[in-house]
py3Dmol code that shows the C-alpha trace and the ligand (Angstrom):
import py3Dmol

protein = """\
ATOM      1  CA  MET A   1      40.079 -12.386  13.720  1.00  0.00           C
ATOM      2  CA  ALA A   2      43.197 -10.489  12.517  1.00  0.00           C
ATOM      3  CA  ILE A   3      42.850  -6.959  11.314  1.00  0.00           C
ATOM      4  CA  GLU A   4      45.136  -4.919   9.187  1.00  0.00           C
ATOM      5  CA  LYS A   5      46.132  -1.345  10.030  1.00  0.00           C
ATOM      6  CA  THR A   6      44.984   0.698   7.098  1.00  0.00           C
ATOM      7  CA  GLN A   7      43.620   4.042   5.967  1.00  0.00           C
ATOM      8  CA  GLN A   8      41.333   2.303   3.543  1.00  0.00           C
ATOM      9  CA  ARG A   9      37.835   2.541   4.728  1.00  0.00           C
ATOM     10  CA  VAL A  10      35.075  -0.094   4.653  1.00  0.00           C
ATOM     11  CA  ASP A  11      33.191  -0.119   1.390  1.00  0.00           C
ATOM     12  CA  ILE A  12      29.505  -0.669   2.063  1.00  0.00           C
ATOM     13  CA  ASN A  13      29.233  -2.518  -1.271  1.00  0.00           C
ATOM     14  CA  THR A  14      31.537  -5.316   0.079  1.00  0.00           C
ATOM     15  CA  ARG A  15      29.173  -5.905   3.024  1.00  0.00           C
ATOM     16  CA  LYS A  16      27.285  -9.171   2.566  1.00  0.00           C
ATOM     17  CA  ILE A  17      24.994 -11.435   4.646  1.00  0.00           C
ATOM     18  CA  ILE A  18      27.603 -14.221   4.390  1.00  0.00           C
ATOM     19  CA  ASN A  19      31.205 -14.112   3.002  1.00  0.00           C
ATOM     20  CA  GLY A  20      31.557 -10.331   3.686  1.00  0.00           C
ATOM     21  CA  ALA A  21      34.960  -8.769   4.440  1.00  0.00           C
ATOM     22  CA  ASP A  22      36.474  -9.956   7.771  1.00  0.00           C
ATOM     23  CA  ALA A  23      37.203  -6.546   9.141  1.00  0.00           C
ATOM     24  CA  ASP A  24      33.654  -5.485   8.513  1.00  0.00           C
ATOM     25  CA  VAL A  25      31.875  -7.616  11.042  1.00  0.00           C
ATOM     26  CA  VAL A  26      32.379  -5.275  14.009  1.00  0.00           C
ATOM     27  CA  GLN A  27      31.736  -1.973  12.211  1.00  0.00           C
ATOM     28  CA  LEU A  28      28.043  -1.306  12.456  1.00  0.00           C
ATOM     29  CA  TYR A  29      28.321   1.691  10.121  1.00  0.00           C
ATOM     30  CA  PRO A  30      28.013   2.181   7.260  1.00  0.00           C
ATOM     31  CA  MET A  31      24.874   0.098   7.492  1.00  0.00           C
ATOM     32  CA  LYS A  32      23.579  -1.814   4.477  1.00  0.00           C
ATOM     33  CA  HIS A  33      20.994  -4.337   5.682  1.00  0.00           C
ATOM     34  CA  THR A  34      18.683  -1.811   7.281  1.00  0.00           C
ATOM     35  CA  PHE A  35      15.823  -4.421   7.718  1.00  0.00           C
ATOM     36  CA  ALA A  36      17.982  -5.904  10.499  1.00  0.00           C
ATOM     37  CA  TRP A  37      18.310  -2.583  12.355  1.00  0.00           C
ATOM     38  CA  ASP A  38      14.496  -2.034  12.001  1.00  0.00           C
ATOM     39  CA  ALA A  39      13.820  -5.537  13.344  1.00  0.00           C
ATOM     40  CA  TYR A  40      16.272  -4.842  16.243  1.00  0.00           C
ATOM     41  CA  ASN A  41      14.415  -1.663  17.188  1.00  0.00           C
ATOM     42  CA  ALA A  42      11.021  -3.345  16.804  1.00  0.00           C
ATOM     43  CA  GLY A  43      12.186  -6.116  19.102  1.00  0.00           C
ATOM     44  CA  ASN A  44      13.309  -3.602  21.768  1.00  0.00           C
ATOM     45  CA  ALA A  45       9.996  -1.824  21.479  1.00  0.00           C
ATOM     46  CA  ASN A  46       8.131  -5.128  22.159  1.00  0.00           C
ATOM     47  CA  HIS A  47      10.175  -5.999  25.201  1.00  0.00           C
ATOM     48  CA  TRP A  48       8.281  -8.203  27.738  1.00  0.00           C
ATOM     49  CA  LEU A  49       8.915 -10.791  30.439  1.00  0.00           C
ATOM     50  CA  PRO A  50       6.767 -13.886  31.285  1.00  0.00           C
ATOM     51  CA  THR A  51       6.663 -13.079  35.025  1.00  0.00           C
ATOM     52  CA  GLU A  52       4.733  -9.895  34.310  1.00  0.00           C
ATOM     53  CA  ILE A  53       1.669 -11.946  33.512  1.00  0.00           C
ATOM     54  CA  ASN A  54      -0.364 -13.225  36.486  1.00  0.00           C
ATOM     55  CA  MET A  55      -1.074 -16.912  36.012  1.00  0.00           C
ATOM     56  CA  GLN A  56      -3.597 -17.190  38.901  1.00  0.00           C
ATOM     57  CA  GLY A  57      -6.671 -17.578  36.743  1.00  0.00           C
ATOM     58  CA  ASP A  58      -5.168 -20.381  34.798  1.00  0.00           C
ATOM     59  CA  VAL A  59      -3.908 -22.099  37.938  1.00  0.00           C
ATOM     60  CA  GLU A  60      -7.501 -22.160  39.293  1.00  0.00           C
ATOM     61  CA  GLN A  61      -8.941 -23.480  36.025  1.00  0.00           C
ATOM     62  CA  TRP A  62      -6.228 -26.140  35.717  1.00  0.00           C
ATOM     63  CA  LYS A  63      -6.722 -27.387  39.259  1.00  0.00           C
ATOM     64  CA  THR A  64     -10.566 -27.326  39.398  1.00  0.00           C
ATOM     65  CA  PRO A  65     -11.910 -30.686  38.289  1.00  0.00           C
ATOM     66  CA  GLY A  66     -14.290 -30.510  35.336  1.00  0.00           C
ATOM     67  CA  VAL A  67     -13.203 -27.101  33.952  1.00  0.00           C
ATOM     68  CA  LEU A  68     -11.036 -28.742  31.279  1.00  0.00           C
ATOM     69  CA  THR A  69     -11.907 -32.027  29.564  1.00  0.00           C
ATOM     70  CA  ASP A  70      -9.387 -34.903  29.326  1.00  0.00           C
ATOM     71  CA  ASP A  71      -8.900 -34.091  25.677  1.00  0.00           C
ATOM     72  CA  GLU A  72      -8.173 -30.475  26.445  1.00  0.00           C
ATOM     73  CA  ILE A  73      -5.735 -31.441  29.165  1.00  0.00           C
ATOM     74  CA  ARG A  74      -3.954 -33.698  26.685  1.00  0.00           C
ATOM     75  CA  ALA A  75      -3.844 -31.052  23.998  1.00  0.00           C
ATOM     76  CA  PHE A  76      -2.514 -28.400  26.322  1.00  0.00           C
ATOM     77  CA  LYS A  77       0.241 -30.565  27.727  1.00  0.00           C
ATOM     78  CA  THR A  78       1.242 -31.867  24.276  1.00  0.00           C
ATOM     79  CA  VAL A  79       1.638 -28.360  22.791  1.00  0.00           C
ATOM     80  CA  LEU A  80       3.581 -27.303  25.942  1.00  0.00           C
ATOM     81  CA  GLY A  81       5.824 -30.442  25.439  1.00  0.00           C
ATOM     82  CA  PHE A  82       6.530 -29.200  21.962  1.00  0.00           C
ATOM     83  CA  PHE A  83       7.205 -25.587  22.989  1.00  0.00           C
ATOM     84  CA  THR A  84       9.446 -26.310  26.013  1.00  0.00           C
ATOM     85  CA  THR A  85      12.262 -27.646  23.850  1.00  0.00           C
ATOM     86  CA  ALA A  86      11.533 -25.940  20.482  1.00  0.00           C
ATOM     87  CA  ASP A  87      12.774 -22.538  21.431  1.00  0.00           C
ATOM     88  CA  SER A  88      15.980 -23.930  22.886  1.00  0.00           C
ATOM     89  CA  ILE A  89      16.519 -25.694  19.542  1.00  0.00           C
ATOM     90  CA  ALA A  90      15.970 -22.377  17.764  1.00  0.00           C
ATOM     91  CA  ALA A  91      18.275 -20.592  20.130  1.00  0.00           C
ATOM     92  CA  ASN A  92      21.092 -23.054  19.607  1.00  0.00           C
ATOM     93  CA  ASN A  93      20.830 -22.652  15.877  1.00  0.00           C
ATOM     94  CA  ILE A  94      21.151 -18.827  16.125  1.00  0.00           C
ATOM     95  CA  VAL A  95      24.245 -19.062  18.323  1.00  0.00           C
ATOM     96  CA  MET A  96      26.048 -22.149  16.856  1.00  0.00           C
ATOM     97  CA  ALA A  97      25.145 -21.626  13.167  1.00  0.00           C
ATOM     98  CA  ALA A  98      23.663 -18.226  12.109  1.00  0.00           C
ATOM     99  CA  TYR A  99      25.735 -15.903  14.233  1.00  0.00           C
ATOM    100  CA  ARG A 100      29.070 -17.640  13.404  1.00  0.00           C
ATOM    101  CA  HIS A 101      28.583 -17.297   9.657  1.00  0.00           C
ATOM    102  CA  VAL A 102      26.619 -14.090   9.195  1.00  0.00           C
ATOM    103  CA  THR A 103      29.106 -11.321   8.337  1.00  0.00           C
ATOM    104  CA  SER A 104      26.704  -8.366   8.427  1.00  0.00           C
ATOM    105  CA  PRO A 105      27.167  -6.503  11.804  1.00  0.00           C
ATOM    106  CA  GLU A 106      23.588  -5.126  11.668  1.00  0.00           C
ATOM    107  CA  CYS A 107      22.310  -8.671  11.186  1.00  0.00           C
ATOM    108  CA  ARG A 108      24.395  -9.823  14.060  1.00  0.00           C
ATOM    109  CA  MET A 109      22.888  -7.139  16.192  1.00  0.00           C
ATOM    110  CA  TYR A 110      19.436  -8.580  15.565  1.00  0.00           C
ATOM    111  CA  LEU A 111      20.576 -12.136  16.037  1.00  0.00           C
ATOM    112  CA  LEU A 112      21.776 -11.139  19.520  1.00  0.00           C
ATOM    113  CA  ARG A 113      18.345  -9.767  20.256  1.00  0.00           C
ATOM    114  CA  GLN A 114      16.613 -12.781  18.748  1.00  0.00           C
ATOM    115  CA  ALA A 115      18.698 -15.222  20.763  1.00  0.00           C
ATOM    116  CA  TYR A 116      17.617 -13.396  23.967  1.00  0.00           C
ATOM    117  CA  GLU A 117      14.017 -13.536  22.856  1.00  0.00           C
ATOM    118  CA  GLU A 118      14.276 -17.307  22.458  1.00  0.00           C
ATOM    119  CA  ALA A 119      15.515 -17.444  26.065  1.00  0.00           C
ATOM    120  CA  VAL A 120      12.490 -15.381  27.138  1.00  0.00           C
ATOM    121  CA  HIS A 121      10.230 -17.836  25.399  1.00  0.00           C
ATOM    122  CA  THR A 122      11.884 -20.830  26.988  1.00  0.00           C
ATOM    123  CA  HIS A 123      11.415 -18.949  30.281  1.00  0.00           C
ATOM    124  CA  ALA A 124       7.722 -18.444  29.546  1.00  0.00           C
ATOM    125  CA  TYR A 125       7.125 -22.161  29.163  1.00  0.00           C
ATOM    126  CA  GLN A 126       9.114 -22.935  32.266  1.00  0.00           C
ATOM    127  CA  TYR A 127       6.986 -20.410  34.129  1.00  0.00           C
ATOM    128  CA  MET A 128       3.738 -22.000  32.800  1.00  0.00           C
ATOM    129  CA  VAL A 129       4.965 -25.508  33.747  1.00  0.00           C
ATOM    130  CA  GLU A 130       5.909 -24.316  37.241  1.00  0.00           C
ATOM    131  CA  SER A 131       2.773 -22.197  37.813  1.00  0.00           C
ATOM    132  CA  LEU A 132       0.392 -24.923  36.823  1.00  0.00           C
ATOM    133  CA  GLY A 133       2.303 -27.488  38.854  1.00  0.00           C
ATOM    134  CA  LEU A 134       2.900 -29.743  35.824  1.00  0.00           C
ATOM    135  CA  ASP A 135       5.253 -32.720  35.963  1.00  0.00           C
ATOM    136  CA  SER A 136       8.312 -31.199  34.407  1.00  0.00           C
ATOM    137  CA  GLY A 137       9.879 -34.619  33.750  1.00  0.00           C
ATOM    138  CA  GLU A 138       6.931 -35.516  31.649  1.00  0.00           C
ATOM    139  CA  ILE A 139       6.722 -32.292  29.711  1.00  0.00           C
ATOM    140  CA  TYR A 140      10.417 -31.751  29.020  1.00  0.00           C
ATOM    141  CA  ASN A 141      10.921 -35.325  27.832  1.00  0.00           C
ATOM    142  CA  MET A 142       8.056 -35.226  25.365  1.00  0.00           C
ATOM    143  CA  TYR A 143      10.335 -34.229  22.474  1.00  0.00           C
ATOM    144  CA  ARG A 144      11.985 -37.627  22.773  1.00  0.00           C
ATOM    145  CA  GLU A 145       8.994 -39.660  24.000  1.00  0.00           C
ATOM    146  CA  VAL A 146       6.032 -38.559  21.946  1.00  0.00           C
ATOM    147  CA  ASP A 147       6.284 -39.573  18.253  1.00  0.00           C
ATOM    148  CA  ALA A 148       4.758 -36.444  16.705  1.00  0.00           C
ATOM    149  CA  ILE A 149       7.028 -34.137  18.681  1.00  0.00           C
ATOM    150  CA  TYR A 150      10.028 -36.325  18.188  1.00  0.00           C
ATOM    151  CA  ASN A 151       9.559 -36.429  14.448  1.00  0.00           C
ATOM    152  CA  LYS A 152       9.453 -32.641  14.159  1.00  0.00           C
ATOM    153  CA  ALA A 153      12.457 -32.152  16.457  1.00  0.00           C
ATOM    154  CA  SER A 154      14.563 -34.804  14.750  1.00  0.00           C
ATOM    155  CA  PHE A 155      13.732 -33.541  11.322  1.00  0.00           C
ATOM    156  CA  ILE A 156      14.879 -30.042  12.308  1.00  0.00           C
ATOM    157  CA  LEU A 157      18.020 -31.219  14.083  1.00  0.00           C
ATOM    158  CA  THR A 158      19.285 -32.970  10.975  1.00  0.00           C
ATOM    159  CA  PHE A 159      19.953 -29.511   9.534  1.00  0.00           C
ATOM    160  CA  ASN A 160      22.423 -28.802  12.352  1.00  0.00           C
ATOM    161  CA  ASP A 161      24.566 -31.661  11.098  1.00  0.00           C
ATOM    162  CA  GLY A 162      27.678 -30.309   9.425  1.00  0.00           C
ATOM    163  CA  ILE A 163      26.864 -26.687  10.190  1.00  0.00           C
ATOM    164  CA  PHE A 164      27.642 -27.080  13.937  1.00  0.00           C
ATOM    165  CA  ASP A 165      30.992 -28.698  13.061  1.00  0.00           C
ATOM    166  CA  PRO A 166      33.690 -26.127  14.153  1.00  0.00           C
ATOM    167  CA  SER A 167      35.416 -26.646  10.827  1.00  0.00           C
ATOM    168  CA  PHE A 168      32.346 -25.660   8.731  1.00  0.00           C
ATOM    169  CA  LYS A 169      33.038 -22.614   6.647  1.00  0.00           C
ATOM    170  CA  THR A 170      30.973 -20.680   4.090  1.00  0.00           C
ATOM    171  CA  GLY A 171      32.647 -19.574   0.862  1.00  0.00           C
ATOM    172  CA  THR A 172      32.134 -22.506  -1.467  1.00  0.00           C
ATOM    173  CA  PHE A 173      29.025 -23.122  -3.602  1.00  0.00           C
ATOM    174  CA  GLU A 174      28.234 -26.292  -1.570  1.00  0.00           C
ATOM    175  CA  SER A 175      28.776 -24.769   1.893  1.00  0.00           C
ATOM    176  CA  ASP A 176      26.878 -21.547   0.958  1.00  0.00           C
ATOM    177  CA  GLN A 177      23.911 -23.637  -0.111  1.00  0.00           C
ATOM    178  CA  LYS A 178      24.063 -25.681   2.967  1.00  0.00           C
ATOM    179  CA  PHE A 179      24.009 -22.540   5.144  1.00  0.00           C
ATOM    180  CA  LEU A 180      21.130 -21.121   3.137  1.00  0.00           C
ATOM    181  CA  GLU A 181      19.295 -24.432   3.568  1.00  0.00           C
ATOM    182  CA  ASN A 182      19.777 -24.124   7.356  1.00  0.00           C
ATOM    183  CA  ILE A 183      18.373 -20.623   7.450  1.00  0.00           C
ATOM    184  CA  ILE A 184      15.415 -21.641   5.302  1.00  0.00           C
ATOM    185  CA  VAL A 185      14.607 -24.667   7.433  1.00  0.00           C
ATOM    186  CA  PHE A 186      14.833 -22.727  10.750  1.00  0.00           C
ATOM    187  CA  SER A 187      12.901 -19.661   9.499  1.00  0.00           C
ATOM    188  CA  LEU A 188      10.245 -20.988   7.151  1.00  0.00           C
ATOM    189  CA  ILE A 189       9.723 -24.401   8.604  1.00  0.00           C
ATOM    190  CA  MET A 190      10.642 -24.221  12.328  1.00  0.00           C
ATOM    191  CA  GLU A 191       9.522 -20.672  13.034  1.00  0.00           C
ATOM    192  CA  GLY A 192       7.077 -20.368  10.140  1.00  0.00           C
ATOM    193  CA  ILE A 193       5.220 -23.657  10.336  1.00  0.00           C
ATOM    194  CA  PHE A 194       6.068 -25.719  13.363  1.00  0.00           C
ATOM    195  CA  PHE A 195       4.881 -23.268  15.912  1.00  0.00           C
ATOM    196  CA  TYR A 196       1.585 -22.503  14.406  1.00  0.00           C
ATOM    197  CA  SER A 197      -0.605 -25.500  15.208  1.00  0.00           C
ATOM    198  CA  SER A 198       0.416 -25.110  18.758  1.00  0.00           C
ATOM    199  CA  PHE A 199      -0.341 -21.403  18.700  1.00  0.00           C
ATOM    200  CA  ALA A 200      -3.748 -22.108  17.242  1.00  0.00           C
ATOM    201  CA  VAL A 201      -4.511 -24.669  19.956  1.00  0.00           C
ATOM    202  CA  ILE A 202      -3.716 -22.181  22.721  1.00  0.00           C
ATOM    203  CA  PHE A 203      -5.861 -19.490  21.068  1.00  0.00           C
ATOM    204  CA  GLY A 204      -8.635 -22.034  20.749  1.00  0.00           C
ATOM    205  CA  PHE A 205      -8.590 -22.277  24.552  1.00  0.00           C
ATOM    206  CA  GLN A 206      -8.618 -18.455  24.847  1.00  0.00           C
ATOM    207  CA  ARG A 207     -11.609 -18.259  22.594  1.00  0.00           C
ATOM    208  CA  GLN A 208     -13.455 -20.485  25.049  1.00  0.00           C
ATOM    209  CA  ASN A 209     -12.306 -18.282  27.968  1.00  0.00           C
ATOM    210  CA  LYS A 210      -9.936 -20.895  29.112  1.00  0.00           C
ATOM    211  CA  MET A 211      -6.291 -20.673  30.047  1.00  0.00           C
ATOM    212  CA  LYS A 212      -6.240 -16.967  29.149  1.00  0.00           C
ATOM    213  CA  SER A 213      -2.957 -16.161  30.922  1.00  0.00           C
ATOM    214  CA  SER A 214      -1.166 -18.867  29.025  1.00  0.00           C
ATOM    215  CA  ALA A 215      -2.688 -17.496  25.835  1.00  0.00           C
ATOM    216  CA  GLU A 216      -1.370 -14.041  26.735  1.00  0.00           C
ATOM    217  CA  GLN A 217       2.154 -15.458  27.062  1.00  0.00           C
ATOM    218  CA  ILE A 218       1.701 -17.105  23.686  1.00  0.00           C
ATOM    219  CA  GLN A 219       0.539 -13.791  22.090  1.00  0.00           C
ATOM    220  CA  TYR A 220       3.734 -12.114  23.124  1.00  0.00           C
ATOM    221  CA  ILE A 221       5.688 -15.097  21.866  1.00  0.00           C
ATOM    222  CA  MET A 222       3.928 -15.167  18.586  1.00  0.00           C
ATOM    223  CA  ARG A 223       4.469 -11.415  18.144  1.00  0.00           C
ATOM    224  CA  ASP A 224       8.218 -12.027  18.540  1.00  0.00           C
ATOM    225  CA  GLU A 225       8.148 -15.087  16.374  1.00  0.00           C
ATOM    226  CA  SER A 226       6.439 -13.262  13.476  1.00  0.00           C
ATOM    227  CA  GLN A 227       9.356 -10.732  13.704  1.00  0.00           C
ATOM    228  CA  HIS A 228      11.906 -13.631  13.683  1.00  0.00           C
ATOM    229  CA  LEU A 229      10.140 -15.073  10.581  1.00  0.00           C
ATOM    230  CA  ASN A 230      10.224 -11.674   8.776  1.00  0.00           C
ATOM    231  CA  PHE A 231      13.910 -11.288   9.587  1.00  0.00           C
ATOM    232  CA  GLY A 232      14.618 -14.861   8.408  1.00  0.00           C
ATOM    233  CA  ILE A 233      12.784 -14.164   5.073  1.00  0.00           C
ATOM    234  CA  ASN A 234      14.808 -10.996   4.626  1.00  0.00           C
ATOM    235  CA  LEU A 235      18.072 -12.956   5.185  1.00  0.00           C
ATOM    236  CA  ILE A 236      17.031 -15.482   2.638  1.00  0.00           C
ATOM    237  CA  ASN A 237      15.939 -13.031   0.052  1.00  0.00           C
ATOM    238  CA  THR A 238      19.072 -10.884   0.521  1.00  0.00           C
ATOM    239  CA  ILE A 239      21.316 -13.888   0.200  1.00  0.00           C
ATOM    240  CA  LYS A 240      19.459 -14.652  -2.999  1.00  0.00           C
ATOM    241  CA  GLU A 241      20.167 -11.134  -4.335  1.00  0.00           C
ATOM    242  CA  GLU A 242      23.832 -11.154  -3.250  1.00  0.00           C
ATOM    243  CA  GLN A 243      24.614 -14.665  -4.454  1.00  0.00           C
ATOM    244  CA  PRO A 244      21.949 -15.494  -7.132  1.00  0.00           C
ATOM    245  CA  GLU A 245      24.053 -18.476  -8.277  1.00  0.00           C
ATOM    246  CA  LEU A 246      22.942 -20.378  -5.190  1.00  0.00           C
ATOM    247  CA  TRP A 247      19.250 -20.248  -6.116  1.00  0.00           C
ATOM    248  CA  THR A 248      19.349 -22.955  -8.786  1.00  0.00           C
ATOM    249  CA  PRO A 249      16.151 -24.671 -10.064  1.00  0.00           C
ATOM    250  CA  GLU A 250      17.224 -27.861  -8.266  1.00  0.00           C
ATOM    251  CA  PHE A 251      17.683 -25.959  -4.997  1.00  0.00           C
ATOM    252  CA  GLN A 252      14.340 -24.271  -5.379  1.00  0.00           C
ATOM    253  CA  GLN A 253      12.693 -27.600  -5.826  1.00  0.00           C
ATOM    254  CA  HIS A 254      14.555 -28.925  -2.761  1.00  0.00           C
ATOM    255  CA  VAL A 255      13.124 -26.036  -0.727  1.00  0.00           C
ATOM    256  CA  VAL A 256       9.577 -26.798  -1.900  1.00  0.00           C
ATOM    257  CA  ASP A 257      10.051 -30.514  -1.036  1.00  0.00           C
ATOM    258  CA  MET A 258      11.360 -29.612   2.453  1.00  0.00           C
ATOM    259  CA  VAL A 259       8.425 -27.290   3.115  1.00  0.00           C
ATOM    260  CA  LYS A 260       5.953 -29.961   1.996  1.00  0.00           C
ATOM    261  CA  GLU A 261       7.697 -32.451   4.334  1.00  0.00           C
ATOM    262  CA  GLY A 262       7.521 -29.911   7.205  1.00  0.00           C
ATOM    263  CA  ALA A 263       3.842 -29.344   6.504  1.00  0.00           C
ATOM    264  CA  LYS A 264       3.173 -33.098   6.606  1.00  0.00           C
ATOM    265  CA  LEU A 265       5.008 -33.488   9.977  1.00  0.00           C
ATOM    266  CA  GLU A 266       3.024 -30.595  11.292  1.00  0.00           C
ATOM    267  CA  TYR A 267      -0.375 -31.980  10.489  1.00  0.00           C
ATOM    268  CA  THR A 268       0.632 -35.372  11.736  1.00  0.00           C
ATOM    269  CA  PHE A 269       1.462 -33.585  15.006  1.00  0.00           C
ATOM    270  CA  ALA A 270      -1.981 -31.831  14.988  1.00  0.00           C
ATOM    271  CA  ALA A 271      -3.739 -35.156  14.575  1.00  0.00           C
ATOM    272  CA  GLU A 272      -1.757 -36.486  17.563  1.00  0.00           C
ATOM    273  CA  VAL A 273      -2.621 -33.453  19.757  1.00  0.00           C
ATOM    274  CA  PHE A 274      -6.345 -33.744  19.242  1.00  0.00           C
ATOM    275  CA  PRO A 275      -7.363 -37.076  17.663  1.00  0.00           C
ATOM    276  CA  LYS A 276     -11.061 -36.216  18.155  1.00  0.00           C
ATOM    277  CA  GLY A 277     -10.746 -32.502  17.380  1.00  0.00           C
ATOM    278  CA  ILE A 278     -10.967 -29.663  19.902  1.00  0.00           C
ATOM    279  CA  PHE A 279     -13.185 -26.506  20.144  1.00  0.00           C
ATOM    280  CA  GLY A 280     -14.666 -27.243  16.731  1.00  0.00           C
ATOM    281  CA  MET A 281     -11.254 -27.479  15.135  1.00  0.00           C
ATOM    282  CA  ASN A 282     -10.619 -30.989  13.728  1.00  0.00           C
ATOM    283  CA  ALA A 283      -7.493 -32.581  12.267  1.00  0.00           C
ATOM    284  CA  GLU A 284      -8.776 -31.855   8.723  1.00  0.00           C
ATOM    285  CA  SER A 285      -9.125 -28.084   9.382  1.00  0.00           C
ATOM    286  CA  PHE A 286      -5.700 -28.082  10.962  1.00  0.00           C
ATOM    287  CA  LYS A 287      -4.244 -29.815   7.830  1.00  0.00           C
ATOM    288  CA  GLN A 288      -5.841 -27.092   5.663  1.00  0.00           C
ATOM    289  CA  TYR A 289      -4.464 -24.302   7.919  1.00  0.00           C
ATOM    290  CA  ILE A 290      -0.939 -25.744   7.808  1.00  0.00           C
ATOM    291  CA  GLU A 291      -1.158 -26.023   4.004  1.00  0.00           C
ATOM    292  CA  HIS A 292      -2.364 -22.443   3.766  1.00  0.00           C
ATOM    293  CA  ILE A 293       0.509 -21.006   5.847  1.00  0.00           C
ATOM    294  CA  SER A 294       3.008 -23.281   4.019  1.00  0.00           C
ATOM    295  CA  ASP A 295       1.933 -21.603   0.748  1.00  0.00           C
ATOM    296  CA  ARG A 296       2.380 -18.184   2.248  1.00  0.00           C
ATOM    297  CA  ARG A 297       5.902 -18.994   3.409  1.00  0.00           C
ATOM    298  CA  LEU A 298       6.843 -20.296  -0.025  1.00  0.00           C
ATOM    299  CA  ALA A 299       5.452 -17.152  -1.739  1.00  0.00           C
ATOM    300  CA  ARG A 300       7.459 -14.889   0.560  1.00  0.00           C
ATOM    301  CA  VAL A 301      10.743 -16.364  -0.878  1.00  0.00           C
ATOM    302  CA  GLY A 302       9.409 -16.347  -4.428  1.00  0.00           C
ATOM    303  CA  LEU A 303       8.468 -19.970  -4.769  1.00  0.00           C
ATOM    304  CA  PRO A 304       5.136 -21.318  -6.207  1.00  0.00           C
ATOM    305  CA  GLU A 305       2.359 -22.198  -3.839  1.00  0.00           C
ATOM    306  CA  GLN A 306       1.676 -25.974  -3.583  1.00  0.00           C
ATOM    307  CA  PHE A 307      -1.729 -26.381  -2.014  1.00  0.00           C
ATOM    308  CA  GLY A 308      -3.934 -23.428  -3.048  1.00  0.00           C
ATOM    309  CA  VAL A 309      -6.330 -23.695  -0.038  1.00  0.00           C
ATOM    310  CA  SER A 310      -8.082 -20.964   1.854  1.00  0.00           C
ATOM    311  CA  ASN A 311      -7.458 -20.109   5.585  1.00  0.00           C
ATOM    312  CA  PRO A 312      -9.922 -22.116   7.674  1.00  0.00           C
ATOM    313  CA  PHE A 313      -8.870 -20.108  10.847  1.00  0.00           C
ATOM    314  CA  PRO A 314      -9.152 -16.437   9.724  1.00  0.00           C
ATOM    315  CA  TRP A 315      -9.049 -15.403  13.404  1.00  0.00           C
ATOM    316  CA  MET A 316      -5.403 -16.610  13.477  1.00  0.00           C
ATOM    317  CA  SER A 317      -4.251 -13.941  10.983  1.00  0.00           C
ATOM    318  CA  GLU A 318      -5.874 -11.315  13.263  1.00  0.00           C
ATOM    319  CA  ALA A 319      -3.913 -12.703  16.126  1.00  0.00           C
ATOM    320  CA  VAL A 320      -0.760 -12.792  14.155  1.00  0.00           C
ATOM    321  CA  ASP A 321      -1.018  -9.331  12.455  1.00  0.00           C
ATOM    322  CA  LEU A 322      -0.903  -7.378  15.697  1.00  0.00           C
ATOM    323  CA  ASN A 323      -1.671  -3.774  15.173  1.00  0.00           C
ATOM    324  CA  LYS A 324       1.392  -1.916  16.416  1.00  0.00           C
ATOM    325  CA  GLU A 325      -0.451   1.325  16.766  1.00  0.00           C
ATOM    326  CA  LYS A 326      -3.046  -0.026  19.079  1.00  0.00           C
ATOM    327  CA  ASN A 327      -2.298  -1.141  22.590  1.00  0.00           C
ATOM    328  CA  PHE A 328      -3.224  -4.759  22.024  1.00  0.00           C
ATOM    329  CA  PHE A 329      -2.022  -5.828  25.480  1.00  0.00           C
ATOM    330  CA  GLU A 330      -4.371  -3.955  27.652  1.00  0.00           C
ATOM    331  CA  THR A 331      -4.096  -6.197  30.638  1.00  0.00           C
ATOM    332  CA  ARG A 332      -0.970  -4.520  32.005  1.00  0.00           C
ATOM    333  CA  VAL A 333       1.198  -1.484  31.704  1.00  0.00           C
ATOM    334  CA  ILE A 334       4.982  -1.968  31.286  1.00  0.00           C
ATOM    335  CA  GLU A 335       7.448   0.467  32.772  1.00  0.00           C
ATOM    336  CA  TYR A 336      10.988  -0.552  32.408  1.00  0.00           C
ATOM    337  CA  LYS A 337      13.540   0.930  34.752  1.00  0.00           C
ATOM    338  CA  THR A 338      15.927   3.326  33.039  1.00  0.00           C
ATOM    339  CA  GLY A 339      19.602   3.662  34.096  1.00  0.00           C
ATOM    340  CA  GLY A 340      18.942   6.469  36.492  1.00  0.00           C
ATOM    341  CA  THR A 341      16.504   4.495  38.643  1.00  0.00           C
ATOM    342  CA  LEU A 342      18.273   1.169  38.994  1.00  0.00           C
ATOM    343  CA  ASP A 343      19.002  -0.027  42.462  1.00  0.00           C
ATOM    344  CA  TRP A 344      22.329  -1.729  43.042  1.00  0.00           C
TER     345      TRP A 344
END
"""
ligand_1 = """\
1
FE
Fe 12.210 -17.546 17.171
"""
view = py3Dmol.view(width=600, height=400)
view.addModel(protein, "pdb")
view.setStyle({"model": 0}, {"cartoon": {"style": "trace"}})
view.addModel(ligand_1, "xyz")
view.setStyle({"model": 1}, {"stick": {}})
view.zoomTo()
view.show()
């Protein structure tokens, strides 16, 4: 990045999510996209680490024969198989695509925080696999060996094609639409749809008083992920405002088609995870749940709902919409060391 020596100050009006002024990307002020700064502060306020959660109760349940049925063991391992690689795929996209092309420094600040949170999530799954004594070879290879996980991962990874190319640049109609497509796929579909059946399965265990420590890990993860989704939606809607020419009727239809394809992959995955249903949740109710959240994601970027179905798992929205005022996580107290008390 070459900069010019000048007395001419940055004009906030030239700041853009993509294609902003070059010199602008390291000057946090004047801040324009304040939603990103709010998200950064909210992320810091929600700081947590997987190792703060005691896994002992889960370890006992997992290792005591008869506590979990074969179907439950299969469901738990399959969702973990999805999770273990999914957050690494999300992290790669932040670093290799989003961060490189986003020119708003306040958005870059949040992307740095978000990338770290994806690492914390990957750590959480590693900690669960290790604590429960699972076969890591089996779990970590599932995204290539189990059809329903493979199909989701390979769908998502096609949207890295071209964007990860070092010569990719925004600034043309085609490349800007391609970048916007990437953000839409990763926010709305990956973070907004692909995680949610798996979250619901883990909360299904929790509602039966099973695997409650794993569920606590997932609650923290879901709280972070709902923030990632909100930020992604703000990015999309702000790009739409700043470059309305990108949001053509054809492109809108393309987004609707992609979300429908993502929903289909997700309920195929759900049917694979529990062919006979689990905890009173069957494949049909999962399909309806996935269609319901797909409609909500479309609505948030101003696109028409496609399914018009009610939410069969109303308890999921309670789990998602964590009340910030209330101390939801009462199982522990966090005290982070401040600079003055660090031991070297
Ligand atoms: Fe995320």
